C-alpha positions as a LaTeX table, in Angstrom:
\begin{tabular}{lrrr}
\hline
Residue & $x$ (\AA) & $y$ (\AA) & $z$ (\AA) \\
\hline
Unk1 & 122.49 & 102.08 & 132.34 \\
Unk2 & 122.44 & 99.40 & 129.38 \\
Unk3 & 123.49 & 101.04 & 125.90 \\
Unk4 & 120.58 & 100.78 & 123.47 \\
Unk5 & 120.12 & 100.04 & 120.34 \\
Unk6 & 118.31 & 102.04 & 118.76 \\
Unk7 & 120.35 & 104.70 & 120.02 \\
Unk8 & 122.91 & 103.60 & 117.22 \\
Unk9 & 120.59 & 102.09 & 114.07 \\
Unk10 & 119.76 & 104.49 & 111.76 \\
Unk11 & 118.02 & 104.09 & 108.74 \\
Unk12 & 120.44 & 104.09 & 106.28 \\
Unk13 & 122.73 & 101.50 & 108.04 \\
Unk14 & 120.10 & 98.41 & 107.93 \\
Unk15 & 119.34 & 96.13 & 104.97 \\
Unk16 & 116.43 & 93.86 & 104.84 \\
Unk17 & 117.13 & 92.03 & 102.55 \\
Unk18 & 120.74 & 90.97 & 102.21 \\
Unk19 & 121.53 & 89.62 & 98.93 \\
Unk20 & 124.88 & 87.39 & 99.71 \\
Unk21 & 123.97 & 83.85 & 100.25 \\
Unk22 & 126.90 & 82.70 & 102.47 \\
Unk23 & 128.11 & 83.93 & 106.03 \\
Unk24 & 131.08 & 86.01 & 104.92 \\
Unk25 & 129.07 & 87.62 & 102.01 \\
Unk26 & 126.53 & 88.90 & 104.58 \\
Unk27 & 128.69 & 90.01 & 106.73 \\
Unk28 & 130.47 & 92.47 & 104.15 \\
Unk29 & 127.33 & 93.24 & 102.76 \\
Unk30 & 126.26 & 94.39 & 107.07 \\
Unk31 & 129.38 & 95.89 & 107.54 \\
Unk32 & 129.64 & 98.23 & 103.93 \\
Unk33 & 126.30 & 99.75 & 105.61 \\
Unk34 & 129.17 & 101.32 & 108.13 \\
Unk35 & 131.35 & 102.61 & 105.60 \\
Unk36 & 130.25 & 106.39 & 105.21 \\
Unk37 & 129.28 & 106.34 & 108.75 \\
Unk38 & 130.74 & 109.74 & 110.78 \\
Unk39 & 132.57 & 107.93 & 113.16 \\
Unk40 & 134.25 & 105.49 & 111.03 \\
Unk41 & 138.01 & 106.27 & 111.18 \\
Unk42 & 139.54 & 103.56 & 108.90 \\
Unk43 & 137.07 & 101.14 & 106.91 \\
Unk44 & 139.94 & 98.91 & 105.81 \\
Unk45 & 141.09 & 98.16 & 109.47 \\
Unk46 & 137.96 & 97.68 & 110.27 \\
Unk47 & 136.74 & 95.30 & 107.84 \\
Unk48 & 139.99 & 93.57 & 108.23 \\
Unk49 & 139.41 & 92.93 & 111.96 \\
Unk50 & 135.97 & 91.97 & 111.96 \\
Unk51 & 136.88 & 89.06 & 109.32 \\
Unk52 & 139.86 & 87.76 & 111.56 \\
Unk53 & 137.34 & 87.75 & 114.45 \\
Unk54 & 135.32 & 85.97 & 112.60 \\
Unk55 & 138.06 & 83.73 & 111.69 \\
Unk56 & 138.90 & 83.15 & 115.71 \\
Unk57 & 135.39 & 82.15 & 117.05 \\
Unk58 & 131.98 & 82.21 & 116.33 \\
Unk59 & 130.08 & 85.12 & 116.47 \\
Unk60 & 126.83 & 83.56 & 116.60 \\
Unk61 & 124.36 & 83.91 & 119.10 \\
Unk62 & 122.36 & 81.10 & 118.62 \\
Unk63 & 118.22 & 81.90 & 117.77 \\
Unk64 & 118.97 & 82.97 & 114.34 \\
Unk65 & 121.20 & 86.12 & 115.16 \\
Unk66 & 124.41 & 86.66 & 115.04 \\
Unk67 & 126.97 & 89.76 & 116.61 \\
Unk68 & 130.42 & 90.09 & 114.73 \\
Unk69 & 131.98 & 92.69 & 115.81 \\
Unk70 & 135.63 & 94.15 & 116.41 \\
Unk71 & 137.24 & 96.10 & 118.94 \\
Unk72 & 139.53 & 98.54 & 115.96 \\
Unk73 & 141.18 & 101.77 & 116.34 \\
Unk74 & 139.38 & 101.50 & 112.72 \\
Unk75 & 136.22 & 103.27 & 114.62 \\
Unk76 & 136.03 & 106.26 & 116.97 \\
Unk77 & 133.02 & 105.65 & 118.81 \\
Unk78 & 130.83 & 102.55 & 118.96 \\
Unk79 & 128.57 & 101.92 & 115.70 \\
Unk80 & 126.22 & 99.51 & 114.66 \\
Unk81 & 124.53 & 98.64 & 111.08 \\
Unk82 & 122.04 & 95.62 & 111.02 \\
Unk83 & 121.00 & 93.20 & 107.94 \\
Unk84 & 118.43 & 90.33 & 107.37 \\
Unk85 & 119.23 & 87.34 & 105.32 \\
Unk86 & 115.63 & 86.12 & 104.96 \\
Unk87 & 116.34 & 83.06 & 103.61 \\
Unk88 & 118.70 & 82.72 & 106.63 \\
Unk89 & 121.96 & 81.52 & 106.22 \\
Unk90 & 124.43 & 78.76 & 107.41 \\
Unk91 & 126.47 & 80.56 & 109.28 \\
Unk92 & 128.47 & 77.99 & 111.52 \\
Unk93 & 127.79 & 74.88 & 109.99 \\
Unk94 & 124.56 & 73.91 & 112.28 \\
Unk95 & 121.21 & 75.04 & 112.51 \\
Unk96 & 119.26 & 77.39 & 113.14 \\
Unk97 & 120.33 & 79.26 & 110.06 \\
Unk98 & 121.39 & 82.99 & 110.90 \\
Unk99 & 118.67 & 85.66 & 109.52 \\
Unk100 & 119.76 & 88.55 & 111.42 \\
Unk101 & 123.23 & 90.37 & 111.33 \\
Unk102 & 124.38 & 93.15 & 113.81 \\
Unk103 & 127.39 & 94.18 & 113.17 \\
Unk104 & 129.23 & 96.08 & 115.77 \\
Unk105 & 132.89 & 98.07 & 115.65 \\
Unk106 & 133.97 & 99.98 & 119.23 \\
Unk107 & 137.11 & 101.58 & 119.97 \\
Unk108 & 139.50 & 99.31 & 121.93 \\
Unk109 & 139.45 & 101.50 & 124.93 \\
Unk110 & 135.82 & 101.62 & 125.07 \\
Unk111 & 134.67 & 97.63 & 126.38 \\
Unk112 & 132.02 & 99.30 & 128.37 \\
Unk113 & 130.03 & 100.11 & 125.45 \\
Unk114 & 130.65 & 96.82 & 123.09 \\
Unk115 & 129.70 & 95.14 & 126.79 \\
Unk116 & 126.30 & 97.20 & 127.07 \\
Unk117 & 125.22 & 96.63 & 123.66 \\
Unk118 & 125.68 & 92.99 & 123.96 \\
Unk119 & 123.83 & 92.96 & 127.19 \\
Unk120 & 121.02 & 94.94 & 125.57 \\
Unk121 & 120.65 & 93.06 & 122.06 \\
Unk122 & 120.50 & 89.28 & 124.17 \\
Unk123 & 117.60 & 90.30 & 125.72 \\
Unk124 & 115.82 & 92.33 & 122.87 \\
Unk125 & 116.47 & 88.98 & 120.54 \\
Unk126 & 116.01 & 86.54 & 123.18 \\
Unk127 & 112.18 & 85.82 & 123.09 \\
Unk128 & 110.87 & 84.42 & 119.27 \\
Unk129 & 108.02 & 86.76 & 119.28 \\
Unk130 & 110.70 & 89.47 & 119.49 \\
Unk131 & 113.03 & 88.26 & 116.50 \\
Unk132 & 109.71 & 87.47 & 114.28 \\
Unk133 & 108.61 & 91.00 & 115.09 \\
Unk134 & 111.89 & 92.37 & 113.94 \\
Unk135 & 112.18 & 89.76 & 110.79 \\
Unk136 & 108.90 & 91.05 & 109.72 \\
Unk137 & 110.21 & 94.93 & 109.44 \\
Unk138 & 109.02 & 96.03 & 105.77 \\
Unk139 & 111.12 & 99.64 & 106.01 \\
Unk140 & 114.37 & 100.57 & 108.54 \\
Unk141 & 112.40 & 102.60 & 110.27 \\
Unk142 & 110.00 & 100.28 & 110.50 \\
Unk143 & 112.60 & 97.59 & 112.14 \\
Unk144 & 114.13 & 100.96 & 114.59 \\
Unk145 & 110.46 & 101.41 & 115.73 \\
Unk146 & 110.13 & 98.06 & 116.87 \\
Unk147 & 113.53 & 97.99 & 118.42 \\
Unk148 & 112.53 & 101.08 & 120.53 \\
Unk149 & 109.16 & 99.35 & 121.46 \\
Unk150 & 111.01 & 96.03 & 122.83 \\
Unk151 & 113.75 & 97.83 & 124.90 \\
Unk152 & 111.03 & 99.77 & 126.20 \\
Unk153 & 108.96 & 96.79 & 127.13 \\
Unk154 & 112.13 & 94.72 & 128.24 \\
Unk155 & 114.70 & 97.45 & 129.45 \\
Unk156 & 111.96 & 99.89 & 130.90 \\
Unk157 & 111.63 & 103.72 & 130.16 \\
Unk158 & 114.81 & 105.00 & 128.88 \\
Unk159 & 116.19 & 107.68 & 132.18 \\
Unk160 & 117.55 & 110.45 & 131.54 \\
\hline
\end{tabular}
């Protein structure tokens, strides 16, 4: 069963107005939302591995969405933060500009969690109308409620 974004998102781990104007700045600003997360074991290691992963290859999913991530011992369980760059940023040197960043940390021994989350995220942000709804959120709580509604519509009801 796919891991749902709404199960990992928390209001204090979402920024609807990132201030940085470049890729690394927006990435670091979003990652900083996870520094005090209870599942964060070593933020310095997490940040270092996140930036290293960014240097290796693109983490852009296209459609103005990026998913920088790190598989690291710096986290105990999968964690997630979201950031919105209202004006968009040049992420990989080409269009379109990235407006949504989802930063993920996952332990190295839990690749299934990461893959499940990526699958859910890709389905949720696939359609322009869904992305527009997320970008229009006026509060972190509304952002989470929108994610939940999209998951319900796209992934179906959560089976417990």
